[in-house]
C-alpha positions in Angstrom: 10.0 -1.6 -23.4 10.9 -4.8 -21.5 8.8 -6.5 -18.8 9.7 -9.4 -16.5 8.2 -11.3 -13.6 10.0 -11.4 -10.2 9.2 -12.2 -6.6 7.8 -8.7 -6.1 5.5 -8.8 -9.1 6.0 -7.3 -12.5 9.2 -5.3 -13.3 9.7 -2.8 -16.2 13.1 -1.9 -17.5 14.2 1.8 -17.7 17.7 3.1 -18.6 19.4 -0.3 -17.8 17.5 -0.5 -14.4 14.5 -2.6 -13.4 11.7 -0.7 -11.7 8.8 -2.2 -9.7 5.6 -1.7 -11.7 3.6 -1.2 -8.5 5.7 1.9 -7.7 4.1 3.7 -10.6 0.9 5.3 -9.2 -1.7 4.1 -11.8 -0.2 0.6 -11.8 0.1 -0.1 -8.1 -2.6 -2.8 -8.2 -1.7 -4.4 -11.6 -0.4 -8.0 -11.0 -1.5 -9.7 -14.1 0.3 -9.5 -17.4 -3.0 -9.7 -19.3 -4.3 -6.5 -17.6 -1.1 -4.7 -18.4 -1.0 -5.5 -22.1 -4.7 -4.8 -22.7 -5.9 -1.7 -24.7 -3.8 1.4 -24.1 -2.1 0.2 -20.9 1.4 -0.1 -22.4 1.2 3.3 -23.9 0.1 4.7 -20.5 3.0 2.8 -18.8 5.5 4.2 -21.3 4.4 7.8 -20.5 4.5 7.1 -16.7 8.0 5.8 -16.9 9.1 8.7 -19.0 7.7 11.1 -16.4 8.7 9.3 -13.2 11.1 6.5 -14.0 14.3 8.4 -13.0 12.8 9.2 -9.5 12.1 5.5 -8.6 14.4 3.2 -6.7 15.6 0.2 -8.8 14.9 -3.4 -7.8 17.0 -6.4 -8.3 15.7 -8.8 -11.0 17.6 -12.0 -11.8 16.5 -13.0 -15.2 18.2 -16.4 -14.9 15.7 -17.1 -12.1 12.7 -15.1 -13.4 9.2 -16.5 -12.9 7.0 -17.7 -15.8 6.2 -14.5 -17.7 2.5 -15.2 -18.5 -0.5 -15.5 -16.2 -1.5 -18.9 -14.8 -4.8 -18.8 -16.7 -3.4 -17.7 -20.1 -4.0 -19.7 -23.2 -0.8 -21.2 -24.9 -1.3 -21.9 -28.6 1.5 -23.5 -30.6 2.4 -23.9 -34.2 3.8 -27.2 -35.4 6.3 -28.0 -38.2 6.7 -24.3 -39.2 10.4 -24.9 -40.0 11.7 -27.5 -42.3 14.4 -28.5 -39.7 11.8 -29.7 -37.3 9.8 -31.5 -39.9 13.1 -33.4 -40.6 13.4 -34.2 -36.9 10.0 -36.0 -37.1 10.5 -37.3 -40.6 7.2 -35.9 -41.7 6.0 -33.4 -44.3 4.9 -29.9 -43.2 1.1 -29.3 -43.6 0.1 -27.3 -46.6 -3.4 -26.0 -45.8 -2.3 -24.3 -42.5 0.1 -24.8 -39.7 -0.1 -27.7 -37.3 -1.5 -26.5 -34.0 -2.1 -27.3 -30.4 -3.4 -25.8 -27.1 -1.6 -26.7 -23.9 -2.4 -26.2 -20.2 -0.6 -23.6 -18.2 0.0 -26.2 -15.4 3.1 -27.2 -17.4 4.8 -23.8 -16.9 8.1 -23.4 -15.0 10.2 -20.4 -14.2 13.6 -19.8 -15.8 16.3 -22.1 -14.3 13.9 -24.6 -12.8 14.3 -28.3 -13.5 12.5 -30.1 -16.3 11.3 -33.4 -14.8 11.0 -36.3 -17.3 7.8 -38.3 -16.7 7.8 -42.1 -16.7 5.0 -42.2 -19.3 7.5 -41.4 -22.1 10.8 -42.8 -23.2 11.8 -40.0 -25.6 11.5 -36.4 -24.6 12.6 -33.5 -26.8 13.0 -29.7 -26.1 13.0 -26.9 -28.6 13.5 -23.1 -28.6 10.8 -20.9 -30.2 9.8 -17.3 -30.7 6.6 -16.4 -28.8 4.0 -13.8 -29.5 2.0 -12.3 -26.7 -1.4 -10.9 -27.5 -2.2 -7.4 -26.3 -5.8 -6.3 -26.8 -8.4 -9.1 -27.0 -9.0 -9.7 -30.7 -10.8 -11.8 -33.3 -10.6 -12.3 -37.1 -7.4 -10.2 -37.4 -6.3 -9.6 -41.0 -2.8 -10.8 -41.8 -1.5 -7.3 -42.4 -2.8 -6.0 -39.1 -1.1 -8.5 -36.9 1.2 -6.0 -35.2 -1.8 -4.0 -33.9 -2.8 -6.9 -31.6 0.6 -8.2 -30.5 2.0 -6.6 -27.4 5.4 -8.1 -27.7 7.6 -11.1 -28.2 9.4 -13.5 -25.9 11.3 -16.7 -25.8 9.7 -20.1 -25.4 11.2 -23.5 -24.4 8.8 -26.2 -25.6 9.1 -29.8 -24.3 7.4 -32.8 -25.9 6.9 -36.5 -25.3 8.0 -37.2 -28.9 7.5 -40.9 -28.9 3.8 -40.3 -28.1 3.5 -38.0 -31.1 5.3 -40.5 -33.4 2.8 -43.1 -32.3 -0.2 -40.9 -33.1 -0.2 -37.1 -33.9 -3.6 -36.8 -32.3 -1.9 -37.0 -28.9 -0.1 -33.7 -29.3 -1.8 -31.8 -26.4 -1.3 -34.8 -24.1 2.3 -35.1 -25.1 3.0 -31.4 -24.3 1.0 -31.1 -21.1 3.2 -32.8 -18.5 4.3 -30.8 -15.5 7.5 -28.7 -16.2 7.1 -29.0 -20.0 7.0 -25.3 -20.9 8.9 -22.2 -20.1 8.1 -18.7 -21.3 10.1 -15.6 -20.7 12.2 -14.3 -19.1 11.2 -11.0 -20.7 8.6 -9.5 -22.9 10.0 -7.1 -25.5 7.3 -4.7 -26.9 7.0 -4.5 -30.7 8.0 -0.9 -30.9 11.5 -2.1 -30.2 11.5 -4.6 -33.1 10.6 -3.7 -36.7 9.6 -6.2 -39.3 13.1 -6.6 -40.8 14.6 -7.2 -37.3 11.9 -9.8 -36.6 12.6 -11.7 -39.8 16.3 -11.9 -39.0 16.3 -12.6 -35.2 17.9 -15.9 -34.6 16.0 -18.6 -32.7 18.2 -21.5 -31.3 17.9 -24.7 -29.4 21.0 -25.5 -27.3 21.9 -28.7 -25.4 24.9 -28.8 -23.0 26.4 -25.7 -24.6 26.1 -27.0 -28.2 23.7 -25.4 -30.7 21.5 -28.2 -32.1 19.3 -26.1 -34.3 19.2 -22.4 -35.3 17.2 -20.4 -37.8 15.4 -17.1 -38.3 11.7 -16.4 -38.8 12.5 -15.8 -42.4 12.7 -19.6 -42.8 9.1 -20.1 -41.4 6.6 -21.6 -43.8 3.8 -19.5 -42.2 4.9 -16.0 -41.2 3.9 -14.1 -38.1 1.0 -12.3 -39.8 -0.4 -15.5 -41.2 -0.1 -17.1 -37.7 -2.1 -14.4 -36.0 -4.7 -14.4 -38.7 -5.0 -18.2 -38.5 -5.3 -18.4 -34.7 -7.7 -15.5 -34.4 -10.0 -16.7 -37.2 -13.4 -17.3 -35.7 -12.2 -17.2 -32.1 -11.3 -14.5 -29.6 -7.7 -14.4 -28.4 -7.7 -13.0 -24.9 -5.2 -10.5 -23.7 -2.0 -12.3 -22.5 -2.5 -15.3 -24.8 0.8 -16.7 -26.1 1.3 -18.1 -29.6 4.5 -20.2 -29.9 5.5 -19.9 -33.5 7.4 -23.1 -34.1 11.0 -24.3 -33.7 14.0 -24.6 -36.1 14.7 -27.9 -34.5 14.4 -30.0 -31.3 16.9 -32.0 -29.2 16.4 -35.2 -27.2 17.0 -34.5 -23.5 18.0 -36.9 -20.7 18.7 -36.6 -17.0 21.8 -34.5 -16.4 21.4 -32.4 -19.5 21.0 -28.7 -19.6 18.8 -27.3 -22.4 18.6 -23.6 -23.5 16.2 -21.7 -25.7 17.5 -18.5 -27.1 15.9 -15.7 -29.1 18.7 -13.4 -30.0 18.5 -10.0 -28.4 15.2 -11.0 -26.6 16.0 -13.6 -24.0 17.3 -17.0 -23.0 15.7 -19.8 -20.9 18.0 -22.4 -19.4 16.8 -25.5 -17.6 18.6 -28.6 -16.1 16.9 -31.9 -16.7 16.2 -34.6 -14.1 
């Protein structure tokens, strides 16, 4: 199943068409992604689509201009230095006791196709493509082998960072990632029933600037795999429904005004943003 946000709310894909979620009786008042991915709701939605999807009028959804996929109050966790390529970008070793991590504000979110605005407080800004996990049922202390049971689906993330700030002092990571327009998530959520473990290990994640691929790798190259990441971030804390975990990038690119930067997760989605 595939979900997206558009001007009319949440849309769900069915037989190469997009349907308005609110047109399905039991979902007419569902406007938040967190409420949809909570316990059992996606299974109920799949059954409702199977019964009624062919009878509904399709809606137009432009994924190139889709709104930010997650809710405005969702937590956004991030993994740092999970790929060797990005560690090379920063000329620093990868952590060995657990992944680097950060929590960023949702005020930095933009929709697909919107401008990234470079702030005056930094002179070196980088952008990077990542695979994102979206938590379904609220969870805590998830065992590594059970990670799929709490992840509703995967998506694409474009992560922007004031890199010169982090190079000065890595304690500043949340500040360096929290500027307005510094994060894009979407344009679609693909539920895990469509992607088995082998497909996930081989899906290609890429960072592209001005049409040129700057970095590309698959999750098989991660130091910390998806199960470890879910276990790590849920240890001792509750992850709410709709929480996003950004799993790290194969590599970043410096962006400047006039550039266009794209994050791609092969077969899942692409986010493209002009820079000003």
